[in-house]
N, C-alpha and C positions, 0 to 999 in steps of 0.2 A: 337628300341629295342622291341622285341616281348613281349606282355603282358601275353601270355599263356605259358604253359609248352612245352618244345621241345618233339617232337614225339619220337626221339631216346632215350629218357629217359626211356621209358616204355619197359617192357620185351616182350609185344605183342602189335600189333596195336590197339589203342583204338577205341571204337565205334564212328562212324561219328557224332552221336548226342552229343558227348562230345567235339566237335571241335568248335572253334571260327571262324566265317566267315570273320573276319577282319585280324587276325594274322595267321590263319590256324594252330594254336597250340591247345593243350588241355586246356579247360577253366580253368582260374585261378580267383578265387573270382567272380563267375558268377553272372550276374545281368540280369533281364528280363525287357524289355521295354513294354509299353502298347500294342504294336502290337504283343506281345508274342515271339519275337525273343530274343535270349540269346547271350550275348557276355561277354568277359572278362571285368572286371570293368575298368582296365587301358586302354584297347583298345577303348571302347565306349566313355570314357571321352575325349580321344584324338580326336576321330572322331567328337564328338559334339562341340569341341572347334573350328572346322573349318566350320561345317554345322549342322543345327538343324534337321536333318532327320535320319531315320533308314537306316543303310547301306544296308539292304536287300530289304525292301519294299518302301523306300523313304517317309514314312509317317512322318509327323512332330512329333518331340519328345521334351518333356519337361524333364529337368534333374530331377525335383522333382518326376516324375512319375516312376522312375526306382525302381526296387525291387530286393533285394538279394534273390538268390535261394540257401538257405542253404542245402536243401535236396540233390540237385544235387552236391553241393560242397562236402558233406560227401561221396556220391557215388564215385566221382572221387578220393577222398582220400583213398579209399580201393583198387584202381588199383595198380598192382605190378610194381615197378620201379627198375631200376638198381642203384647201388651206383654211386655217383658223380665221384668217383675215379676208375671207371671200367676200363678205359684205362690204368691206372697205375698198374692194377693187381687185384683189389678187385672184387670178384665174388659174393658178397652178394647181395641179392634182398630183398626188403621189401615193405610194403604198402607206398604209397606216403606220407601219414600223419606221418609216422615214419621215414621218410628219414633223417630229421635233427638230430633226436636222434641217428641214426646209424653214421651219419657224425661226431658226437662229440666223437665217440669211434673208428672210422675206423682207422686201422693201416697204411693205405695208405694216410691219410689226411696230407697235408703239415703243418708243425709246425715251428715256429720261435724258434731258440735256445734261452733259457731264460738267458743265460750268457750275462752280459753287455759287449757290444763291438763286439759281434759275430753277423754277419748279415746273417748267413747261415739258409736256410729253408730246413728241412728234413722231411721224413715221420715219423709219430708218432711211428711206430713200431721200428725204428732205432734210436730214440731220446736218449735212455739210452746209447747205444754204442757210440753215438757222444759225449755225455757229459763226458764220461770217457777219451776221447782223445782231447777234446776241449781245446785249449790253453788258451782261455779266462776263462774257468771254473776252472782251476787249479791255478788261481792267489791267492796269499796270501799276507797279509800285512807284511812288514818288521818286523822281530822279535826284532830289535834294537830300534824300536819306532819312525822311521822317518815318517811313514805314507804312504810309497810308496807301490803300488800293484805290486807284482813281479810274473812273470810267471816262469815255471820250468827251463827255460834256463837262467833266470836273477838272480837267487839266488847266483850263484857262483861269478860273477864279481861285484855284488852290494856291495859297502862299503859306507854306508851312513856317517860314521865318517869322511872319507876323503872328501866326497862331502860337508858335512856340514862345515868342517874346511876350505876348499877352499872358500866356499860361505861366511863364516865369515871373512876370510882374505880380500876378495874383498870388502865386506861391510865396513871393517875398513879403507881400502885405500880410499874409497869414502868419508867416514866420515872425515878422516884427511884432504883430499883435501878441503872439504867444510869448515872445521874449519879454515884452512889457508886463504881461500878467505874471510871468515868472519872477521878474524883479520886484514887483509889488509884494508877492508872497515872501520873497527873501527878506525884504525890509521888515515886513510884519514879524517874521520869525526872529529877526535880529533884535527888534524892539522888545519882543516878548522874552527873549533870552536875557537881555540886559536887565529887564525888570525882575526876572527871577533871581539873577545874580545879586542885585541890590537887596532884595528881600532876604536872601540867604545870609548876606553880610550883616544886615540888621539883626537877624535872628541870632547869628553867631556872637555879636557884641552883647546882646541882651543876656545870652546864656553865660558868657564870660563874666559880666558884671554880677550876675546872680550867684555864680560860683564863688567869686571873691567875697561877696557879702556874707555868704554862708560860712566860708572859712574863717572870716573875722569873728563872727558870732561864736563859732566853736572854740576859738582861742581865748576869748574873753570869759567864757563860762567857768573854767577852773578858778580863775582869780576871784571872780564874784563869789564863788562857793567858799573859798578860803576866808574872805572877808566876813561872810555870813557866819562862819563857824567861830571866828575870833571875836566878834562883837559881843556875844553874851557873857564871856569870861571877864572881859574888861568892865562891863557894867556891874557884874556881881562883886568884883573886888572893890569897886568904888563904894558900892552900897555897904560892904563889910567895914571898910574903913570909917565910914560915916557913923555907923552904929557904935563902933568902938570909941570913937572920939566923944560921942554924946555920953556914953557910959562913964568915960573917964572924967568928963566934966561933971 
């Protein structure tokens, strides 16, 4: 991209002393090198990024040695130029320094439609007419308070009460379905809880009966042991008496 101004921008051919030898356009933000050669600031910086010599005389150049040429810049700013929109029909000419000021008021400058949603770009001079017929610019909020933005062709068929009633009905249906599903889950949880409680009760009864049975066995054990110890003595005494009787006889 050229660093200088396009020659076709000027109403008459500029002096050759105003041209940049790198881009061959009119000098833009001119700077002078120590060797006295003048270039566009953008052009010479690009050149020096590749090689450290002057494009004209090939002398070594240090970037810090560059100097702005403000007087030349002001002179170029007085040159007469055509409007940026000359091809679109604008015939205004002005000094280069005032070009942007004219551009801000030029009726041929393309402008974006300020209405939200409209992507059209139109000349500034026809913007007012466009706004009067722009479909996006005539939108208004629904007077019934639903918050919808309506164009001129949408006011007739729009009935937010019916739309809201339909949306409310759909939401009620969804809510009812969710409530029924929730009730089914609650019943299922209730049945499961009852089953667990019954099983715990059965387990408790079983453990209680088992503990009673174990306690009874532990109480009977000493008595049985005493009987077992007493039984041999009685049988021995009986046998002794029998022997004695027989010997007596």
